PDB file of N, CA, C and O in Angstrom:
ATOM      1  N   MET A   1      67.172  73.878 131.969  1.00  0.00           N
ATOM      2  CA  MET A   1      68.617  73.503 131.648  1.00  0.00           C
ATOM      3  C   MET A   1      68.586  73.011 130.124  1.00  0.00           C
ATOM      4  O   MET A   1      69.413  73.309 129.262  1.00  0.00           O
ATOM      5  N   ARG A   2      67.394  72.146 129.963  1.00  0.00           N
ATOM      6  CA  ARG A   2      67.387  71.752 128.566  1.00  0.00           C
ATOM      7  C   ARG A   2      67.120  72.671 127.492  1.00  0.00           C
ATOM      8  O   ARG A   2      67.439  72.409 126.333  1.00  0.00           O
ATOM      9  N   THR A   3      66.479  73.862 127.871  1.00  0.00           N
ATOM     10  CA  THR A   3      66.146  74.691 126.977  1.00  0.00           C
ATOM     11  C   THR A   3      67.487  75.492 126.549  1.00  0.00           C
ATOM     12  O   THR A   3      67.683  75.854 125.389  1.00  0.00           O
ATOM     13  N   ARG A   4      68.354  75.717 127.578  1.00  0.00           N
ATOM     14  CA  ARG A   4      69.527  76.217 127.203  1.00  0.00           C
ATOM     15  C   ARG A   4      70.560  75.369 126.529  1.00  0.00           C
ATOM     16  O   ARG A   4      71.510  75.887 125.942  1.00  0.00           O
ATOM     17  N   THR A   5      70.378  73.989 126.609  1.00  0.00           N
ATOM     18  CA  THR A   5      71.293  73.293 125.934  1.00  0.00           C
ATOM     19  C   THR A   5      70.596  73.342 124.356  1.00  0.00           C
ATOM     20  O   THR A   5      71.328  73.495 123.378  1.00  0.00           O
ATOM     21  N   THR A   6      69.343  73.220 124.236  1.00  0.00           N
ATOM     22  CA  THR A   6      68.812  73.292 122.982  1.00  0.00           C
ATOM     23  C   THR A   6      69.242  74.645 122.011  1.00  0.00           C
ATOM     24  O   THR A   6      69.551  74.651 120.819  1.00  0.00           O
ATOM     25  N   LEU A   7      69.145  75.747 122.946  1.00  0.00           N
ATOM     26  CA  LEU A   7      69.511  76.890 122.338  1.00  0.00           C
ATOM     27  C   LEU A   7      71.004  76.903 121.942  1.00  0.00           C
ATOM     28  O   LEU A   7      71.387  77.221 120.816  1.00  0.00           O
ATOM     29  N   LEU A   8      71.680  76.596 122.784  1.00  0.00           N
ATOM     30  CA  LEU A   8      73.309  76.546 122.366  1.00  0.00           C
ATOM     31  C   LEU A   8      73.303  75.605 121.210  1.00  0.00           C
ATOM     32  O   LEU A   8      74.010  75.941 120.260  1.00  0.00           O
ATOM     33  N   ALA A   9      72.748  74.677 121.130  1.00  0.00           N
ATOM     34  CA  ALA A   9      73.088  73.616 119.968  1.00  0.00           C
ATOM     35  C   ALA A   9      72.444  74.199 118.514  1.00  0.00           C
ATOM     36  O   ALA A   9      72.969  73.864 117.453  1.00  0.00           O
ATOM     37  N   PHE A  10      71.356  75.030 118.541  1.00  0.00           N
ATOM     38  CA  PHE A  10      70.920  75.752 117.589  1.00  0.00           C
ATOM     39  C   PHE A  10      71.714  77.024 117.093  1.00  0.00           C
ATOM     40  O   PHE A  10      71.764  77.378 115.915  1.00  0.00           O
ATOM     41  N   ILE A  11      72.274  77.607 118.060  1.00  0.00           N
ATOM     42  CA  ILE A  11      73.441  78.682 117.737  1.00  0.00           C
ATOM     43  C   ILE A  11      74.583  77.965 117.007  1.00  0.00           C
ATOM     44  O   ILE A  11      74.933  78.336 115.886  1.00  0.00           O
ATOM     45  N   LEU A  12      75.097  77.055 117.570  1.00  0.00           N
ATOM     46  CA  LEU A  12      76.167  76.416 116.827  1.00  0.00           C
ATOM     47  C   LEU A  12      76.020  75.884 115.593  1.00  0.00           C
ATOM     48  O   LEU A  12      76.906  75.916 114.739  1.00  0.00           O
ATOM     49  N   LEU A  13      74.731  75.295 115.419  1.00  0.00           N
ATOM     50  CA  LEU A  13      74.284  74.798 113.907  1.00  0.00           C
ATOM     51  C   LEU A  13      74.318  75.978 113.137  1.00  0.00           C
ATOM     52  O   LEU A  13      74.878  75.923 112.042  1.00  0.00           O
ATOM     53  N   ALA A  14      73.774  77.123 113.551  1.00  0.00           N
ATOM     54  CA  ALA A  14      73.537  78.272 112.749  1.00  0.00           C
ATOM     55  C   ALA A  14      74.863  78.890 112.274  1.00  0.00           C
ATOM     56  O   ALA A  14      75.025  79.188 111.091  1.00  0.00           O
ATOM     57  N   LEU A  15      75.844  79.084 113.246  1.00  0.00           N
ATOM     58  CA  LEU A  15      77.184  79.254 112.960  1.00  0.00           C
ATOM     59  C   LEU A  15      77.886  78.515 111.988  1.00  0.00           C
ATOM     60  O   LEU A  15      78.556  79.035 111.095  1.00  0.00           O
ATOM     61  N   LEU A  16      77.711  77.106 112.183  1.00  0.00           N
ATOM     62  CA  LEU A  16      78.356  76.279 111.106  1.00  0.00           C
ATOM     63  C   LEU A  16      77.760  76.382 109.807  1.00  0.00           C
ATOM     64  O   LEU A  16      78.509  76.254 108.839  1.00  0.00           O
ATOM     65  N   GLY A  17      76.502  76.598 109.614  1.00  0.00           N
ATOM     66  CA  GLY A  17      75.752  76.756 108.503  1.00  0.00           C
ATOM     67  C   GLY A  17      76.290  78.137 107.730  1.00  0.00           C
ATOM     68  O   GLY A  17      76.420  78.043 106.510  1.00  0.00           O
ATOM     69  N   VAL A  18      76.584  79.308 108.310  1.00  0.00           N
ATOM     70  CA  VAL A  18      76.960  80.572 107.827  1.00  0.00           C
ATOM     71  C   VAL A  18      78.392  80.577 107.422  1.00  0.00           C
ATOM     72  O   VAL A  18      78.887  81.365 106.616  1.00  0.00           O
ATOM     73  N   THR A  19      79.051  79.565 108.097  1.00  0.00           N
ATOM     74  CA  THR A  19      80.582  79.787 107.742  1.00  0.00           C
ATOM     75  C   THR A  19      80.806  79.504 106.321  1.00  0.00           C
ATOM     76  O   THR A  19      81.530  80.315 105.743  1.00  0.00           O
ATOM     77  N   PRO A  20      80.312  78.466 105.590  1.00  0.00           N
ATOM     78  CA  PRO A  20      80.666  78.377 104.248  1.00  0.00           C
ATOM     79  C   PRO A  20      80.228  79.700 103.419  1.00  0.00           C
ATOM     80  O   PRO A  20      80.980  80.160 102.560  1.00  0.00           O
ATOM     81  N   LEU A  21      79.090  80.235 103.691  1.00  0.00           N
ATOM     82  CA  LEU A  21      78.570  81.402 102.844  1.00  0.00           C
ATOM     83  C   LEU A  21      79.708  82.715 103.175  1.00  0.00           C
ATOM     84  O   LEU A  21      79.983  83.534 102.298  1.00  0.00           O
ATOM     85  N   LEU A  22      80.276  82.770 104.485  1.00  0.00           N
ATOM     86  CA  LEU A  22      81.243  83.947 104.482  1.00  0.00           C
ATOM     87  C   LEU A  22      82.501  83.625 103.924  1.00  0.00           C
ATOM     88  O   LEU A  22      83.237  84.530 103.533  1.00  0.00           O
ATOM     89  N   GLN A  23      82.864  82.318 103.836  1.00  0.00           N
ATOM     90  CA  GLN A  23      84.129  81.808 103.047  1.00  0.00           C
ATOM     91  C   GLN A  23      84.017  82.056 101.752  1.00  0.00           C
ATOM     92  O   GLN A  23      85.006  82.478 101.154  1.00  0.00           O
ATOM     93  N   ALA A  24      82.826  81.848 101.086  1.00  0.00           N
ATOM     94  CA  ALA A  24      82.472  81.972  99.624  1.00  0.00           C
ATOM     95  C   ALA A  24      82.697  83.540  99.369  1.00  0.00           C
ATOM     96  O   ALA A  24      83.190  83.737  98.258  1.00  0.00           O
ATOM     97  N   CYS A  25      82.477  84.635 100.066  1.00  0.00           N
ATOM     98  CA  CYS A  25      82.386  85.769  99.956  1.00  0.00           C
ATOM     99  C   CYS A  25      83.973  86.289  99.541  1.00  0.00           C
ATOM    100  O   CYS A  25      84.221  87.084  98.635  1.00  0.00           O
ATOM    101  N   HIS A  26      85.000  85.618 100.458  1.00  0.00           N
ATOM    102  CA  HIS A  26      86.156  85.996 100.392  1.00  0.00           C
ATOM    103  C   HIS A  26      86.739  85.326  99.094  1.00  0.00           C
ATOM    104  O   HIS A  26      87.594  85.917  98.434  1.00  0.00           O
ATOM    105  N   THR A  27      86.282  84.124  98.747  1.00  0.00           N
ATOM    106  CA  THR A  27      86.703  83.585  97.661  1.00  0.00           C
ATOM    107  C   THR A  27      86.324  84.241  96.271  1.00  0.00           C
ATOM    108  O   THR A  27      87.082  84.239  95.301  1.00  0.00           O
ATOM    109  N   VAL A  28      85.133  84.770  96.291  1.00  0.00           N
ATOM    110  CA  VAL A  28      84.443  85.445  95.276  1.00  0.00           C
ATOM    111  C   VAL A  28      85.357  86.973  95.112  1.00  0.00           C
ATOM    112  O   VAL A  28      85.670  87.410  94.005  1.00  0.00           O
ATOM    113  N   ALA A  29      85.658  87.573  96.232  1.00  0.00           N
ATOM    114  CA  ALA A  29      86.321  88.781  96.175  1.00  0.00           C
ATOM    115  C   ALA A  29      87.831  88.569  95.841  1.00  0.00           C
ATOM    116  O   ALA A  29      88.497  89.532  95.459  1.00  0.00           O
ATOM    117  N   GLY A  30      88.399  87.300  95.981  1.00  0.00           N
ATOM    118  CA  GLY A  30      89.872  87.144  95.689  1.00  0.00           C
ATOM    119  C   GLY A  30      89.778  86.730  94.058  1.00  0.00           C
ATOM    120  O   GLY A  30      90.669  87.046  93.270  1.00  0.00           O
ATOM    121  N   ALA A  31      88.677  86.042  93.695  1.00  0.00           N
ATOM    122  CA  ALA A  31      88.579  85.797  92.359  1.00  0.00           C
ATOM    123  C   ALA A  31      88.429  87.194  91.285  1.00  0.00           C
ATOM    124  O   ALA A  31      88.887  87.360  90.155  1.00  0.00           O
ATOM    125  N   GLY A  32      87.818  87.852  91.919  1.00  0.00           N
ATOM    126  CA  GLY A  32      87.496  89.373  91.230  1.00  0.00           C
ATOM    127  C   GLY A  32      88.708  90.203  91.047  1.00  0.00           C
ATOM    128  O   GLY A  32      88.951  90.903  90.064  1.00  0.00           O
ATOM    129  N   GLN A  33      89.523  90.031  92.220  1.00  0.00           N
ATOM    130  CA  GLN A  33      90.944  90.821  92.314  1.00  0.00           C
ATOM    131  C   GLN A  33      91.876  90.016  91.221  1.00  0.00           C
ATOM    132  O   GLN A  33      92.696  90.662  90.569  1.00  0.00           O
ATOM    133  N   ASP A  34      91.760  88.834  91.063  1.00  0.00           N
ATOM    134  CA  ASP A  34      92.452  88.047  90.145  1.00  0.00           C
ATOM    135  C   ASP A  34      92.183  88.532  88.733  1.00  0.00           C
ATOM    136  O   ASP A  34      93.024  89.000  87.965  1.00  0.00           O
ATOM    137  N   ILE A  35      90.878  88.352  88.499  1.00  0.00           N
ATOM    138  CA  ILE A  35      90.439  88.701  87.088  1.00  0.00           C
ATOM    139  C   ILE A  35      90.854  90.251  86.822  1.00  0.00           C
ATOM    140  O   ILE A  35      91.395  90.484  85.741  1.00  0.00           O
ATOM    141  N   SER A  36      90.664  91.219  87.634  1.00  0.00           N
ATOM    142  CA  SER A  36      91.073  92.345  87.536  1.00  0.00           C
ATOM    143  C   SER A  36      92.493  92.701  87.029  1.00  0.00           C
ATOM    144  O   SER A  36      92.827  93.467  86.125  1.00  0.00           O
ATOM    145  N   SER A  37      93.273  91.895  87.901  1.00  0.00           N
ATOM    146  CA  SER A  37      94.786  91.870  87.864  1.00  0.00           C
ATOM    147  C   SER A  37      95.237  91.531  86.518  1.00  0.00           C
ATOM    148  O   SER A  37      96.125  92.189  85.976  1.00  0.00           O
ATOM    149  N   THR A  38      94.623  90.455  85.904  1.00  0.00           N
ATOM    150  CA  THR A  38      94.771  89.815  84.614  1.00  0.00           C
ATOM    151  C   THR A  38      94.335  90.985  83.470  1.00  0.00           C
ATOM    152  O   THR A  38      94.992  91.324  82.486  1.00  0.00           O
ATOM    153  N   GLY A  39      93.414  91.341  83.778  1.00  0.00           N
ATOM    154  CA  GLY A  39      92.946  92.482  82.711  1.00  0.00           C
ATOM    155  C   GLY A  39      93.751  93.616  82.558  1.00  0.00           C
ATOM    156  O   GLY A  39      93.933  94.053  81.422  1.00  0.00           O
ATOM    157  N   ARG A  40      94.366  94.271  83.730  1.00  0.00           N
ATOM    158  CA  ARG A  40      95.238  95.293  83.975  1.00  0.00           C
ATOM    159  C   ARG A  40      96.613  94.792  83.043  1.00  0.00           C
ATOM    160  O   ARG A  40      97.213  95.521  82.254  1.00  0.00           O
ATOM    161  N   SER A  41      96.859  93.721  83.272  1.00  0.00           N
ATOM    162  CA  SER A  41      98.216  93.314  82.697  1.00  0.00           C
ATOM    163  C   SER A  41      97.726  93.106  81.064  1.00  0.00           C
ATOM    164  O   SER A  41      98.451  93.806  80.358  1.00  0.00           O
ATOM    165  N   ILE A  42      96.970  92.544  80.461  1.00  0.00           N
ATOM    166  CA  ILE A  42      96.504  92.601  79.334  1.00  0.00           C
ATOM    167  C   ILE A  42      96.403  93.835  78.642  1.00  0.00           C
ATOM    168  O   ILE A  42      96.581  93.985  77.433  1.00  0.00           O
ATOM    169  N   GLU A  43      96.080  94.793  79.547  1.00  0.00           N
ATOM    170  CA  GLU A  43      95.776  96.331  78.854  1.00  0.00           C
ATOM    171  C   GLU A  43      97.160  96.816  78.668  1.00  0.00           C
ATOM    172  O   GLU A  43      97.495  97.368  77.620  1.00  0.00           O
ATOM    173  N   LYS A  44      98.010  96.616  79.697  1.00  0.00           N
ATOM    174  CA  LYS A  44      99.273  97.288  79.779  1.00  0.00           C
ATOM    175  C   LYS A  44     100.276  96.707  78.428  1.00  0.00           C
ATOM    176  O   LYS A  44     101.045  97.404  77.765  1.00  0.00           O
ATOM    177  N   SER A  45     100.009  95.243  78.259  1.00  0.00           N
ATOM    178  CA  SER A  45     100.948  94.611  77.375  1.00  0.00           C
ATOM    179  C   SER A  45     100.354  95.311  75.889  1.00  0.00           C
ATOM    180  O   SER A  45     101.154  95.740  75.057  1.00  0.00           O
ATOM    181  N   ALA A  46      99.158  95.359  75.711  1.00  0.00           N
ATOM    182  CA  ALA A  46      98.445  95.700  74.439  1.00  0.00           C
ATOM    183  C   ALA A  46      98.840  97.290  74.256  1.00  0.00           C
ATOM    184  O   ALA A  46      99.048  97.744  73.131  1.00  0.00           O
ATOM    185  N   ASP A  47      98.920  98.028  75.334  1.00  0.00           N
ATOM    186  CA  ASP A  47      99.661  99.522  75.072  1.00  0.00           C
ATOM    187  C   ASP A  47     100.814  99.417  74.657  1.00  0.00           C
ATOM    188  O   ASP A  47     101.135 100.065  73.661  1.00  0.00           O
ATOM    189  N   ARG A  48     101.822  98.507  75.355  1.00  0.00           N
ATOM    190  CA  ARG A  48     103.170  98.525  74.854  1.00  0.00           C
ATOM    191  C   ARG A  48     103.486  98.144  73.559  1.00  0.00           C
ATOM    192  O   ARG A  48     104.518  98.509  72.997  1.00  0.00           O
ATOM    193  N   HIS A  49     102.567  97.356  73.011  1.00  0.00           N
ATOM    194  CA  HIS A  49     102.934  96.722  71.472  1.00  0.00           C
ATOM    195  C   HIS A  49     101.993  97.372  70.429  1.00  0.00           C
ATOM    196  O   HIS A  49     102.016  96.973  69.265  1.00  0.00           O
ATOM    197  N   THR A  50     101.188  98.342  70.816  1.00  0.00           N
ATOM    198  CA  THR A  50     100.626  99.120  70.057  1.00  0.00           C
ATOM    199  C   THR A  50     101.538 100.135  69.450  1.00  0.00           C
ATOM    200  O   THR A  50     102.269 100.841  70.145  1.00  0.00           O
ATOM    201  N   PRO A  51     101.469 100.224  67.686  1.00  0.00           N
ATOM    202  CA  PRO A  51     102.411 101.035  67.243  1.00  0.00           C
ATOM    203  C   PRO A  51     101.989 102.448  67.467  1.00  0.00           C
ATOM    204  O   PRO A  51     102.725 103.374  67.125  1.00  0.00           O
TER     205      PRO A  51
END
């Protein structure tokens, strides 16, 4: 019984430790999309204002 409780506690701690890393992936991906969108907007504006 004690071994099972220890294993469950270890698994819970491992999942809690991995959660911030998974969230960071989504944050970085979102930031990359925002930067790409900004770059496209600047490029379109430059194309429109080029004689």
